[in-house]
Every structure is written in structure tokens, then in C-alpha cells.
VEXTIPA-814396 format. One line per 10 residues: number of its first residue (from 1); for each residue z, y, x of N, C-alpha, C. Coordinates in steps of 0.05 Angstrom, whole numbers, plus 5000, padded with zeros to 4 digits. Last residue first. Layout:
N
NUM = Z/Y/X/Z/Y/X/Z/Y/X  ...
END
This chain:
432
432 = 4817/5740/5317/4831/5758/5337/4814/5778/5345  4794/5699/5293/4800/5724/5276/4813/5744/5292  4790/5656/5324/4764/5665/5315/4769/5694/5299  4844/5640/5329/4829/5653/5351/4806/5667/5342  4882/5650/5272/4866/5635/5286/4850/5651/5308  4908/5681/5232/4921/5679/5258/4904/5663/5278  4903/5686/5178/4886/5705/5194/4896/5703/5223  4859/5626/5179/4862/5655/5173/4889/5664/5165  4839/5581/5227/4857/5588/5204/4860/5618/5204  4804/5571/5267/4793/5586/5245/4811/5588/5222
422 = 4831/5542/5305/4818/5566/5314/4808/5582/5290  4847/5494/5277/4868/5514/5286/4853/5542/5294  4800/5471/5260/4820/5480/5239/4838/5500/5251  4778/5462/5311/4765/5480/5294/4783/5491/5271  4814/5424/5333/4810/5450/5345/4797/5470/5327  4807/5379/5294/4830/5395/5297/4829/5421/5311  4746/5381/5256/4760/5376/5283/4786/5391/5285  4748/5355/5190/4742/5374/5207/4758/5372/5236  4719/5307/5147/4741/5313/5166/4732/5332/5188  4677/5294/5117/4687/5322/5112/4712/5327/5133
412 = 4655/5246/5106/4644/5262/5126/4656/5290/5128  4684/5211/5073/4668/5232/5060/4653/5251/5079  4690/5146/5102/4700/5170/5088/4677/5186/5077  4665/5114/5159/4681/5114/5136/4690/5141/5129  4596/5129/5182/4625/5132/5187/4642/5128/5162  4545/5131/5170/4556/5106/5167/4588/5105/5174  4494/5168/5135/4520/5168/5149/4535/5143/5145  4425/5168/5143/4444/5156/5130/4473/5158/5147  4392/5234/5156/4397/5206/5163/4423/5195/5148  4353/5275/5120/4380/5270/5127/4380/5239/5134
402 = 4295/5303/5146/4305/5283/5129/4333/5280/5139  4264/5337/5181/4266/5345/5153/4280/5325/5134  4264/5304/5228/4240/5311/5216/4242/5318/5186  4332/5289/5219/4306/5281/5233/4281/5287/5218  4402/5303/5222/4375/5310/5211/4351/5300/5230  4465/5288/5204/4443/5284/5227/4415/5287/5210  4527/5320/5192/4503/5310/5184/4483/5308/5207  4586/5302/5233/4567/5321/5220/4543/5305/5212  4642/5282/5237/4619/5265/5231/4601/5282/5217  4677/5321/5250/4680/5298/5266/4653/5282/5262
392 = 4654/5389/5248/4661/5366/5235/4660/5342/5252  4633/5433/5272/4662/5435/5268/4672/5409/5257  4577/5433/5275/4593/5424/5298/4622/5425/5294  4562/5457/5227/4563/5427/5227/4578/5418/5254  4551/5512/5224/4579/5501/5224/4582/5471/5223  4487/5511/5194/4510/5527/5203/4535/5510/5203  4434/5505/5168/4440/5497/5195/4462/5515/5208  4430/5472/5108/4433/5498/5122/4447/5493/5148  4392/5438/5061/4404/5438/5088/4403/5465/5098  4387/5403/4999/4387/5428/5014/4401/5424/5040
382 = 4342/5354/4984/4370/5358/4988/4372/5382/5008  4301/5338/4930/4303/5351/4956/4332/5359/4959  4260/5305/4882/4286/5308/4894/4285/5318/4924  4211/5291/4859/4222/5318/4853/4249/5322/4866  4227/5224/4869/4209/5243/4857/4223/5267/4851  4259/5185/4887/4258/5208/4902/4241/5228/4891  4298/5139/4847/4274/5155/4850/4279/5178/4870  4345/5117/4824/4326/5098/4835/4300/5114/4843  4390/5139/4798/4360/5151/4792/4341/5129/4801  4431/5103/4816/4429/5115/4790/4401/5123/4784
372 = 4435/5078/4866/4448/5065/4844/4442/5077/4817  4403/5104/4906/4405/5075/4907/4415/5064/4880  4404/5160/4890/4378/5144/4895/4384/5115/4894  4458/5169/4888/4443/5174/4866/4415/5158/4868  4474/5161/4941/4483/5143/4922/4468/5145/4897  4446/5204/4967/4440/5176/4973/4448/5157/4954  4471/5248/4941/4443/5242/4937/4435/5214/4943  4524/5242/4959/4518/5243/4930/4488/5235/4924  4520/5243/5013/4531/5219/5000/4525/5220/4972  4500/5293/5023/4485/5272/5031/4496/5245/5019
362 = 4542/5327/5004/4520/5323/4986/4502/5300/4996  4581/5335/5046/4586/5321/5022/4561/5311/5007  4552/5361/5087/4567/5335/5092/4573/5320/5067  4536/5407/5059/4516/5386/5068/4529/5361/5074  4586/5429/5055/4574/5421/5029/4549/5403/5036  4611/5450/5099/4618/5425/5091/4602/5413/5066  4599/5516/5082/4610/5500/5101/4619/5473/5088  4534/5521/5045/4563/5527/5050/4577/5509/5070  4490/5502/5009/4492/5527/5025/4522/5535/5027  4473/5458/4978/4485/5454/5003/4490/5479/5020
352 = 4467/5431/4914/4470/5457/4930/4486/5450/4956  4423/5374/4901/4450/5391/4903/4447/5414/4921  4383/5362/4856/4377/5371/4882/4404/5389/4890  4362/5314/4809/4386/5328/4823/4380/5335/4851  4315/5315/4758/4321/5312/4785/4344/5327/4796  4324/5292/4693/4323/5317/4709/4331/5310/4739  4328/5255/4651/4305/5255/4669/4301/5282/4684  4372/5249/4618/4353/5271/4614/4328/5274/4631  4397/5207/4649/4388/5202/4620/4368/5223/4611  4402/5229/4698/4386/5207/4698/4377/5201/4667
342 = 4440/5270/4684/4413/5277/4694/4392/5253/4694  4484/5238/4672/4471/5257/4652/4444/5263/4660  4493/5219/4721/4486/5201/4700/4473/5216/4677  4507/5265/4751/4485/5248/4761/4476/5230/4736  4553/5280/4721/4528/5298/4720/4504/5282/4729  4589/5240/4734/4581/5243/4707/4554/5260/4704  4592/5250/4789/4580/5226/4780/4572/5228/4751  4621/5296/4788/4595/5297/4800/4580/5274/4789  4670/5281/4772/4654/5297/4752/4626/5298/4762  4686/5253/4818/4686/5238/4791/4669/5256/4772
332 = 4686/5291/4860/4665/5271/4859/4664/5257/4832  4710/5355/4833/4707/5332/4853/4687/5312/4844  4699/5389/4785/4723/5376/4793/4722/5350/4812  4653/5437/4817/4664/5419/4796/4687/5404/4805  4652/5454/4872/4658/5471/4848/4667/5457/4823  4637/5415/4907/4663/5426/4908/4671/5448/4889  4585/5401/4899/4603/5380/4904/4631/5390/4903  4544/5427/4849/4560/5433/4873/4584/5415/4876  4477/5417/4825/4506/5411/4825/4519/5418/4851  4426/5430/4806/4436/5436/4833/4466/5436/4833
322 = 4369/5402/4776/4398/5404/4774/4411/5407/4801  4312/5428/4752/4324/5418/4776/4354/5424/4771  4293/5452/4705/4276/5433/4716/4290/5415/4739  4331/5472/4649/4328/5469/4677/4308/5448/4683  4337/5472/4593/4337/5498/4606/4332/5495/4637  4341/5437/4547/4318/5437/4564/4314/5464/4580  4393/5434/4524/4374/5457/4517/4349/5458/4531  4413/5390/4550/4405/5388/4521/4388/5412/4511  4420/5411/4599/4401/5390/4597/4394/5388/4567  4460/5451/4590/4434/5459/4603/4411/5437/4599
312 = 4498/5419/4568/4483/5439/4552/4459/5446/4564  4513/5387/4614/4508/5375/4589/4490/5393/4573  4531/5429/4648/4506/5412/4654/4495/5399/4630  4578/5445/4620/4555/5464/4625/4530/5449/4630  4608/5397/4623/4598/5406/4598/4576/5426/4598  4620/5388/4677/4600/5372/4666/4591/5381/4637  4628/5456/4705/4636/5430/4700/4613/5414/4684  4609/5506/4724/4637/5498/4728/4641/5469/4726  4556/5527/4764/4563/5512/4739/4590/5500/4741  4537/5546/4810/4560/5559/4799/4565/5551/4771
302 = 4496/5513/4823/4516/5515/4843/4540/5528/4833  4456/5510/4781/4478/5492/4782/4502/5497/4803  4383/5511/4774/4411/5523/4776/4430/5502/4775  4314/5524/4769/4336/5509/4782/4363/5524/4780  4250/5519/4742/4276/5531/4741/4300/5516/4749  4182/5522/4767/4207/5508/4759/4232/5525/4757  4126/5550/4744/4148/5554/4762/4173/5540/4753  4090/5545/4698/4087/5526/4723/4110/5529/4744  4128/5577/4651/4106/5558/4655/4108/5541/4680  4161/5618/4637/4146/5618/4664/4126/5599/4669
292 = 4182/5612/4585/4162/5634/4590/4147/5631/4617  4217/5569/4592/4196/5569/4572/4173/5587/4577  4252/5589/4631/4235/5563/4636/4212/5562/4614  4275/5633/4603/4260/5636/4627/4241/5613/4635  4300/5604/4560/4277/5624/4556/4262/5628/4579  4337/5574/4590/4317/5561/4574/4293/5578/4568  4369/5613/4613/4354/5596/4630/4331/5583/4614  4389/5633/4563/4374/5651/4581/4357/5635/4601  4421/5590/4548/4399/5598/4532/4380/5616/4546  4462/5595/4589/4447/5570/4585/4419/5576/4569
282 = 4489/5631/4630/4471/5638/4608/4452/5612/4602  4521/5626/4674/4532/5618/4649/4511/5618/4626  4493/5648/4717/4497/5621/4717/4510/5608/4687  4448/5701/4702/4476/5692/4702/4477/5661/4699  4385/5682/4735/4402/5701/4719/4430/5691/4720  4362/5649/4770/4348/5674/4766/4368/5693/4751  4376/5601/4806/4396/5618/4794/4382/5647/4790  4311/5593/4833/4339/5585/4831/4356/5606/4823  4248/5577/4819/4266/5599/4821/4293/5590/4814  4203/5533/4856/4224/5540/4835/4234/5566/4840
272 = 4156/5540/4885/4162/5513/4872/4181/5518/4851  4112/5595/4887/4140/5583/4890/4143/5558/4873  4060/5620/4905/4065/5592/4895/4091/5583/4900  4051/5673/4912/4062/5660/4935/4068/5629/4927  4042/5693/4861/4018/5690/4880/4028/5674/4906  4089/5702/4837/4076/5675/4830/4053/5670/4851  4117/5748/4837/4118/5731/4860/4103/5704/4857  4108/5768/4787/4097/5785/4812/4099/5767/4838  4135/5732/4758/4104/5735/4754/4091/5750/4777  4186/5743/4772/4173/5717/4782/4144/5717/4778
262 = 4195/5792/4749/4194/5791/4777/4180/5763/4787  4190/5777/4693/4172/5798/4703/4171/5795/4736  4231/5741/4690/4205/5731/4682/4185/5753/4696  4276/5771/4701/4270/5747/4718/4242/5740/4715  4278/5811/4664/4272/5818/4691/4262/5793/4707  4292/5778/4619/4266/5788/4620/4260/5798/4647  4347/5764/4638/4327/5746/4631/4298/5756/4633  4367/5801/4699/4368/5794/4669/4345/5776/4665  4382/5779/4765/4365/5790/4746/4374/5785/4718  4416/5753/4804/4412/5783/4805/4397/5796/4780
252 = 4428/5700/4818/4440/5712/4795/4436/5741/4791  4399/5684/4865/4429/5687/4865/4438/5705/4844  4345/5672/4871/4353/5700/4865/4384/5704/4864  4305/5637/4912/4333/5636/4900/4339/5667/4898  4247/5595/4916/4260/5620/4917/4286/5620/4902  4209/5551/4959/4228/5555/4937/4237/5584/4940  4150/5524/4984/4168/5547/4985/4184/5550/4958  4120/5472/5020/4134/5482/4997/4150/5505/5002  4057/5474/5054/4083/5468/5055/4097/5481/5029  4003/5490/5052/4008/5462/5047/4039/5455/5045
242 = 3998/5541/5066/3997/5535/5039/4005/5507/5030  4043/5565/5117/4019/5554/5107/4021/5547/5078  4087/5586/5141/4091/5560/5135/4063/5547/5124  4071/5640/5152/4083/5622/5175/4083/5593/5166  4054/5660/5104/4037/5661/5129/4045/5642/5150  4098/5654/5074/4074/5638/5066/4056/5638/5092  4132/5690/5099/4140/5661/5099/4114/5645/5091  4105/5738/5089/4110/5730/5113/4116/5699/5117  4106/5739/5032/4080/5739/5048/4084/5728/5075  4160/5743/5023/4146/5719/5014/4121/5715/5028
232 = 4170/5795/5044/4182/5772/5057/4168/5746/5049  4142/5823/5006/4133/5825/5035/4142/5801/5050  4170/5811/4958/4141/5804/4961/4131/5804/4990  4216/5833/4970/4217/5805/4965/4188/5795/4968  4204/5888/4971/4213/5874/4997/4211/5842/4993  4190/5895/4918/4170/5897/4940/4178/5884/4965  4239/5885/4896/4220/5866/4890/4196/5868/4911  4303/5888/4929/4278/5902/4920/4255/5883/4917  4332/5826/4915/4335/5854/4925/4313/5868/4913  4316/5773/4902/4333/5787/4885/4341/5816/4893
222 = 4314/5717/4947/4301/5739/4935/4322/5755/4918  4309/5675/5001/4327/5691/4984/4311/5717/4973  4270/5615/5004/4274/5643/5010/4291/5656/4990  4263/5551/5034/4273/5569/5013/4279/5595/5023  4217/5497/5050/4230/5521/5056/4241/5536/5033  4193/5436/5075/4202/5449/5050/4221/5473/5060  4182/5408/5120/4159/5415/5103/4167/5431/5079  4201/5404/5189/4207/5413/5163/4182/5419/5147  4194/5389/5244/4185/5372/5223/4190/5379/5193  4204/5423/5284/4224/5402/5278/4216/5383/5257
212 = 4164/5461/5278/4165/5442/5301/4182/5418/5298  4185/5486/5234/4160/5469/5232/4159/5451/5256  4229/5512/5254/4233/5490/5236/4207/5473/5231  4204/5547/5290/4224/5527/5303/4226/5503/5281  4179/5579/5253/4163/5563/5274/4179/5541/5285  4223/5602/5226/4201/5584/5210/4187/5567/5231  4250/5631/5265/4262/5606/5253/4242/5588/5236  4210/5669/5277/4220/5653/5297/4231/5626/5285  4207/5694/5223/4183/5683/5238/4191/5660/5260  4261/5715/5219/4250/5696/5200/4224/5679/5213
202 = 4263/5749/5264/4281/5723/5263/4270/5704/5243  4226/5787/5249/4222/5772/5275/4239/5746/5273  4248/5810/5203/4222/5794/5202/4220/5779/5226  4321/5794/5200/4298/5809/5205/4272/5793/5203  4364/5771/5146/4350/5766/5172/4325/5784/5175  4389/5776/5098/4395/5795/5119/4380/5792/5145  4371/5733/5068/4362/5760/5061/4366/5780/5082  4348/5672/5098/4371/5691/5088/4361/5718/5087  4309/5635/5112/4304/5653/5090/4326/5671/5081  4317/5593/5147/4299/5614/5156/4298/5638/5136
192 = 4352/5556/5122/4364/5573/5146/4344/5594/5155  4343/5523/5083/4347/5552/5075/4352/5570/5098  4301/5465/5079/4317/5484/5094/4318/5512/5083  4304/5403/5046/4291/5430/5050/4311/5447/5065  4292/5331/5051/4312/5358/5050/4290/5380/5054  4296/5261/5038/4281/5287/5041/4298/5312/5036  4334/5216/5077/4331/5228/5052/4318/5256/5054  4308/5161/5118/4323/5185/5112/4318/5195/5083  4277/5117/5132/4264/5141/5131/4281/5165/5128  4314/5072/5140/4288/5075/5154/4278/5103/5156
182 = 4354/5080/5103/4360/5076/5133/4336/5079/5151  4325/5083/5057/4339/5107/5067/4347/5104/5095  4307/5030/5053/4286/5052/5056/4302/5077/5066  4356/5001/5046/4340/4997/5073/4318/5019/5078  4368/5023/4997/4386/5028/5018/4371/5024/5044  4328/4998/4966/4328/5027/4969/4347/5038/4990  4340/4944/4973/4314/4954/4983/4315/4985/4987  4387/4941/4946/4387/4935/4975/4363/4947/4987  4373/4953/4894/4392/4971/4909/4388/4966/4938  4342/4920/4864/4328/4939/4882/4347/4957/4899
172 = 4378/4920/4808/4357/4907/4819/4345/4928/4838  4409/4960/4784/4424/4941/4803/4401/4927/4819  4390/4996/4748/4383/5002/4775/4395/4981/4795  4409/4982/4699/4381/4981/4702/4373/4983/4731  4462/4990/4704/4455/4962/4706/4422/4960/4710  4466/5044/4698/4473/5034/4725/4462/5004/4726  4451/5050/4643/4436/5063/4666/4442/5052/4691  4495/5021/4620/4467/5012/4619/4447/5023/4639  4537/5051/4633/4537/5024/4644/4506/5014/4642  4523/5096/4602/4526/5099/4632/4525/5071/4645
162 = 4528/5076/4549/4503/5083/4560/4501/5087/4591  4583/5065/4549/4565/5045/4547/4537/5051/4556  4605/5121/4554/4608/5101/4574/4589/5076/4575  4552/5166/4530/4575/5149/4527/4582/5130/4551  4526/5227/4525/4529/5205/4544/4553/5190/4539  4527/5265/4486/4503/5264/4503/4502/5238/4518  4577/5260/4463/4553/5268/4445/4527/5265/4458  4610/5256/4507/4600/5233/4492/4579/5238/4472  4634/5299/4532/4604/5294/4538/4592/5269/4522  4687/5305/4523/4669/5328/4518/4640/5321/4525
152 = 4706/5253/4568/4713/5270/4546/4694/5296/4548  4695/5214/4607/4673/5223/4588/4681/5241/4568  4715/5206/4670/4725/5216/4644/4702/5227/4629  4711/5147/4713/4699/5173/4700/4714/5181/4677  4719/5099/4736/4729/5123/4751/4722/5149/4739  4696/5062/4703/4726/5066/4701/4736/5088/4718  4644/5064/4721/4649/5078/4698/4680/5082/4694  4652/5029/4767/4643/5058/4772/4651/5076/4745  4662/4979/4744/4682/4993/4763/4676/5024/4765  4614/4972/4717/4640/4974/4700/4661/4989/4717
142 = 4578/4967/4756/4575/4989/4736/4600/4994/4722  4611/4953/4819/4596/4944/4793/4596/4968/4774  4601/4988/4881/4618/4982/4858/4599/4970/4835  4568/5001/4922/4577/4975/4921/4592/4968/4896  4561/5056/4916/4537/5036/4912/4547/5007/4911  4612/5075/4932/4603/5077/4906/4579/5057/4898  4614/5060/4987/4635/5054/4970/4627/5054/4939  4568/5088/5004/4569/5059/5003/4591/5048/4985  4584/5142/5002/4560/5133/4986/4559/5101/4986  4629/5141/5034/4633/5146/5006/4606/5135/4991
132 = 4631/5089/5085/4624/5116/5075/4624/5117/5047  4686/5044/5091/4659/5049/5083/4655/5079/5080  4737/5023/5096/4720/5021/5119/4690/5027/5112  4775/5030/5057/4755/5009/5052/4734/5005/5075  4802/5074/5077/4815/5048/5073/4798/5026/5070  4757/5111/5072/4767/5103/5097/4784/5077/5095  4754/5113/5015/4731/5104/5031/4741/5096/5059  4805/5138/5004/4798/5111/4992/4775/5099/5010  4800/5187/5030/4820/5168/5038/4814/5140/5029  4756/5209/5002/4754/5204/5030/4775/5186/5040
122 = 4778/5211/4949/4756/5194/4954/4752/5189/4985  4821/5249/4961/4828/5223/4952/4803/5202/4958  4790/5294/4972/4806/5282/4994/4815/5252/4987  4767/5301/4921/4749/5294/4944/4765/5283/4967  4815/5320/4897/4803/5294/4887/4784/5284/4908  4826/5370/4927/4845/5347/4924/4832/5320/4917  4780/5400/4916/4788/5394/4943/4807/5369/4945  4781/5400/4860/4759/5387/4873/4767/5380/4903  4828/5430/4848/4827/5402/4841/4806/5387/4854  4808/5479/4867/4832/5467/4879/4831/5437/4874
112 = 4769/5489/4827/4764/5488/4856/4785/5473/4873  4803/5493/4782/4784/5471/4784/4772/5468/4814  4830/5539/4795/4845/5511/4793/4826/5489/4792  4790/5576/4797/4805/5572/4820/4819/5542/4816  4740/5553/4751/4754/5574/4766/4772/5562/4787  4755/5502/4702/4736/5520/4717/4754/5540/4734  4786/5476/4665/4766/5462/4679/4745/5480/4690  4802/5534/4627/4806/5505/4632/4781/5492/4646  4842/5556/4676/4812/5548/4674/4803/5554/4645  4894/5565/4664/4881/5586/4682/4850/5578/4684
102 = 4911/5522/4632/4904/5550/4618/4889/5568/4635  4926/5485/4669/4902/5484/4658/4891/5509/4644  4980/5501/4680/4958/5505/4699/4930/5503/4689  5001/5485/4630/5003/5512/4639/4982/5520/4660  4989/5431/4626/4976/5451/4608/4978/5477/4618  4975/5384/4669/4993/5405/4667/4981/5428/4651  4930/5352/4662/4956/5341/4655/4979/5363/4655  4878/5364/4677/4889/5372/4650/4918/5366/4645  4868/5345/4727/4852/5369/4719/4867/5382/4692  4902/5299/4733/4905/5321/4752/4891/5346/4742
92 = 4887/5270/4687/4917/5280/4692/4917/5302/4710  4835/5259/4697/4842/5275/4673/4871/5287/4677  4839/5226/4742/4825/5251/4743/4831/5271/4721  4868/5183/4723/4881/5201/4742/4866/5227/4742  4830/5160/4689/4855/5169/4678/4869/5190/4698  4794/5144/4731/4786/5161/4710/4808/5175/4695  4823/5109/4762/4814/5135/4775/4806/5153/4751  4859/5066/4768/4857/5081/4742/4845/5111/4749  4859/5047/4819/4857/5028/4797/4852/5042/4770  4869/5093/4849/4840/5083/4851/4837/5062/4828
82 = 4925/5100/4842/4905/5121/4834/4878/5108/4830  4947/5057/4863/4952/5062/4835/4932/5082/4825  4931/5063/4917/4921/5041/4901/4924/5043/4871  4959/5105/4935/4932/5110/4935/4920/5087/4915  5019/5124/4900/5006/5103/4918/4977/5106/4914  5052/5187/4906/5035/5169/4891/5025/5148/4913  5078/5227/4936/5094/5204/4925/5075/5184/4914  5038/5280/4911/5058/5272/4929/5074/5248/4919  5005/5295/4866/4997/5275/4885/5020/5262/4904  5033/5333/4839/5020/5311/4823/5008/5288/4841
72 = 5046/5371/4875/5067/5351/4865/5057/5330/4850  5003/5404/4882/5008/5383/4902/5029/5364/4891  4988/5448/4851/4980/5421/4840/4992/5400/4858  5003/5491/4880/5013/5489/4854/5008/5461/4843  4971/5484/4926/5000/5481/4928/5014/5479/4901  4922/5496/4903/4926/5469/4912/4957/5464/4914  4932/5551/4894/4928/5532/4871/4932/5504/4879  4935/5571/4945/4959/5574/4928/4956/5553/4902  4882/5565/4960/4903/5550/4974/4928/5550/4957  4860/5603/4925/4853/5572/4920/4874/5556/4935
62 = 4879/5646/4948/4887/5643/4921/4883/5614/4915  4857/5647/4999/4885/5644/5000/4893/5638/4969  4804/5662/4985/4809/5634/4994/4839/5629/4992  4800/5717/4979/4807/5698/4954/4812/5671/4963  4749/5728/5025/4772/5739/5011/4776/5723/4983  4706/5674/5035/4724/5692/5046/4747/5700/5031  4676/5642/4999/4663/5658/5019/4679/5682/5031  4690/5571/4993/4692/5599/4984/4675/5615/5005  4693/5502/4975/4681/5523/4990/4683/5551/4978  4744/5455/4988/4728/5468/4970/4718/5495/4983
52 = 4754/5390/5020/4753/5419/5020/4740/5428/4995  4794/5337/5047/4776/5348/5025/4774/5379/5028  4817/5274/5073/4810/5303/5076/4790/5313/5057  4871/5231/5085/4848/5239/5069/4843/5270/5070  4891/5188/5139/4894/5212/5123/4869/5218/5107  4916/5153/5185/4907/5147/5158/4912/5170/5142  4935/5172/5233/4908/5159/5234/4897/5153/5207  4987/5191/5220/4964/5210/5223/4936/5199/5228  5017/5140/5176/5013/5154/5201/4989/5175/5199  5024/5117/5128/5010/5101/5148/5005/5115/5174
42 = 5040/5149/5090/5063/5136/5105/5051/5117/5126  4998/5209/5094/5008/5182/5084/5028/5170/5101  4968/5271/5075/4984/5255/5094/4996/5230/5080  4911/5298/5059/4932/5284/5046/4946/5264/5070  4890/5365/5068/4898/5339/5081/4919/5324/5067  4843/5412/5050/4863/5395/5041/4867/5369/5059  4823/5476/5052/4820/5450/5065/4846/5433/5061  4781/5522/5029/4810/5514/5023/4809/5483/5032  4737/5552/5073/4745/5528/5060/4776/5529/5053  4680/5597/5082/4708/5591/5083/4714/5564/5068
32 = 4638/5643/5107/4640/5616/5099/4667/5606/5105  4636/5706/5090/4649/5691/5110/4655/5663/5099  4576/5743/5069/4597/5722/5064/4608/5713/5091  4548/5793/5053/4562/5789/5079/4585/5769/5076  4525/5795/5002/4511/5808/5024/4523/5800/5053  4510/5764/4950/4531/5761/4970/4521/5769/4998  4463/5777/4924/4490/5779/4909/4511/5780/4929  4421/5766/4959/4423/5792/4945/4450/5797/4930  4453/5739/5020/4432/5738/4997/4437/5763/4981  4472/5706/5078/4469/5730/5063/4447/5726/5041
22 = 4482/5664/5114/4488/5661/5088/4484/5684/5070  4491/5707/5169/4488/5679/5160/4497/5676/5132  4504/5756/5191/4492/5755/5162/4481/5728/5157  4536/5756/5234/4507/5750/5238/4491/5751/5213  4586/5765/5211/4578/5780/5234/4549/5778/5241  4595/5729/5171/4583/5754/5163/4576/5772/5187  4621/5687/5188/4590/5685/5189/4577/5710/5180  4673/5669/5210/4664/5696/5209/4634/5698/5207  4707/5623/5172/4688/5626/5194/4675/5653/5190  4770/5600/5153/4748/5617/5148/4732/5622/5174
12 = 4820/5565/5117/4803/5563/5140/4778/5581/5136  4879/5553/5098/4862/5572/5094/4844/5576/5118  4902/5486/5078/4898/5506/5098/4875/5526/5089  4951/5445/5050/4929/5462/5045/4927/5482/5066  4976/5379/5048/4974/5402/5063/4950/5419/5055  5019/5337/5017/4991/5351/5013/4992/5377/5028  5049/5275/5033/5050/5304/5034/5022/5316/5030  5047/5222/5025/5073/5233/5028/5072/5263/5027  5018/5171/4989/5014/5199/4999/5040/5212/5000  5018/5105/5013/5032/5125/4997/5025/5153/5008
2 = 4987/5046/5008/4982/5072/5022/4997/5092/5003  4999/4975/5018/5000/5000/5000/5001/5025/5018
END
């Protein structure tokens, strides 16, 4: 048995605003940050669970406080008792304390804190099973996997029985799909050349370096001045050519009608999709944009709080691509619900990876989705951002624009001790 003896929450921040890494029209100078959770156990410091939720600087301390408010719900519990009833446990952590739930419910800082803690449990579970998280999930039977999930508020769109049927349909061929991933990797796109704060020369240099490294799919940040957006799109098209894919991301900057007008002006650069064109909460607005834009796909999800929002986006036929965030929703349990919803509604899942640790998380999600749920790579691309991976013990590995399969046990989110110490805010060396 493994007993969780202490929940430690750290405020870790990286000064990415100094070089405008991660800059976009809404978030001009982010400092990529993590509310970082360590589950200490009675098995010693070699047996710990790690999880994080992503923020962009100020306010990270509020999320740390939320973890500390929830910590008593984990302290003293046996890992095995949690994993045997994972779906029930997820509901208890996210909704068991009605006073804390009031601060959401199932959204905002409390849900972010829950995500860090729940993902740390999955990391600990996978380490105890000596498997990477994607493999831990893929090896479960449909019934075991569904036992990990809470279907409350989505049964009008997806029942546990339907989820089991989806999973059973994909049981045949799982070994072959795993072998394919090991051979070829998972297809990805890069955002690293298209940050809004980068100069023209830097954009050109990064595009050429990415092409030399085998990248075929690129994303540009838009949503500032439309003429500047057009100029930058022309530069990117010139550099990557017509044969490569260009996506655009407005980061919530436009109203519905404005989104349509601006994307019609950008259409000559052949964008594959427009991401977060308007308020992330505006489900019907996204549906209207999708209806009127025609051949340009609509993508959103990094700021969708929970499974209920994704259910409605899919019911309303509002999105072409589902961009769930591994740390904004309530951890991996809720992510899996969305993967199953997407399979039912035939919406490709292309997770959000623009943040510290998110690429490490999402490689497991997408690989599990391909092996056990969707069984398809059609329309699916996994975001890659070339920042801060060197701070992780098991960082993502990329080859020719593809994620390589992670084999180390856990969720790939364990951060190097020196990195944690040096980037703890405000006393770490990085902040002096």
C-alpha cells in the first residue's frame, strides 16, 4: 500500500516575458508559470506523484492557495483506495466540499488546483505500475477505464454504456496502432515561429530552422492590427510555401462579426483553422462563425472549463477541432470524458500545448486517444512549443515534426529539483 502523507504546492514561474516567448494579442507578456504539486508518500522520496496546472504569472499564488485548501482531501489516503474508485474520488475532490465548489463550480482557480492534484495522482499511479500514463490507460479494459470517469451532467450526450461501446470498438488493432506510433511518432505542429511579439527577422529565421527540422505545420498568432496580421501571414506563407499548413490563433480578441470579417481578409493565406476567434464561453458565437466561414475550420478549447462546455460545443456543431487543455479541466479523468465525447461526435482532438509542461502532458493524451478511442490520425495534430522542456526529467522528444513515444513511468511532468528551486517565486535565483 502507498499512503499519501503530504501535499506540497509550489509557486514556480519562468520569466518568459523578457523575450516575449508565448506572446499573443490577448497575453502580451506572459511569464509561463506552474502551480506545482508533489504528493509525498510513506514510501520515501523515490515514490512521489507530480502534477501541475499552467498559469501565466500573477495569480499563480492564488492557485497554490487553492491546492492548500484542498490538500486535506488527499492527505492520509491510500493510493490503492483512490484508484479502485477513481470516478467516485474525482467527484469527491471536485465537488465534495460544497463551500469550495461554490468558487467554481467546476471552473476557475478551484478546478485548476484540482487538475494539478488529480494529474499528480495519475503520475503516482503510473509510476507504481511502472508504465507511462498513456500505456496505463491503453492497457485498461473498457470497464476499468469507464470506472475512472464521472458522467454527471453529460449523460444526455454520452452514457457510460456508450463509452464502453466506443472503447470496445477500438480494442482490435490497439497493438498495431501502438507499434505505428513507436515507428513514426505522433504528428505535430509548431507555434514557436509565430508568437506575436517576434520580429520579422526572428520569424523568418525560426521558420527556416523549423523546415530544416522537418516541420510541415505552423501556427501564427493574430488578433492585433488586421493589416499587421496580414503582413505577418504573408511572411509566413512566403517562408513555408503553399504546400505546408498554416493555422491562425486570435486568442479571444474578436467579436463574432469581427471574426468573420477579419478571417475573410486573411483567407487568401489559406488558413487551416482559426483558433479562439471570440470569447471561449460563447458556444453559439462559435457556431455562427463556423457556419459563416465555410472552408476555414474553427478550433477552440484551451479555456473551456469542463466537460459540459465541450458537450455543448459539440452538440451545437460549433467546432471543427477540439483543443482541450490538460490542466484547465479537472485533470485526466475529465479529459478522457471529452475524448469520448469527441469520438461520438466525430470531432478531432488537437490538444492545447502552449505552456510549461503542457506538451509533456498532451503527448500521453493524444497517443492514448489514437490507440484506444479514436483509432485515427485524420485531422489530428498535437501542438508543440519549443520552450522550457529542459526543466523536466523526461522532456518531450521530437523528430521531423512528430512526437516520439514516451516510455518512462508516469505523466512526464516531474520537474528537475534545481529547476524547481531556481524558479520558485519570488525567492528563486531566476527572479533575483
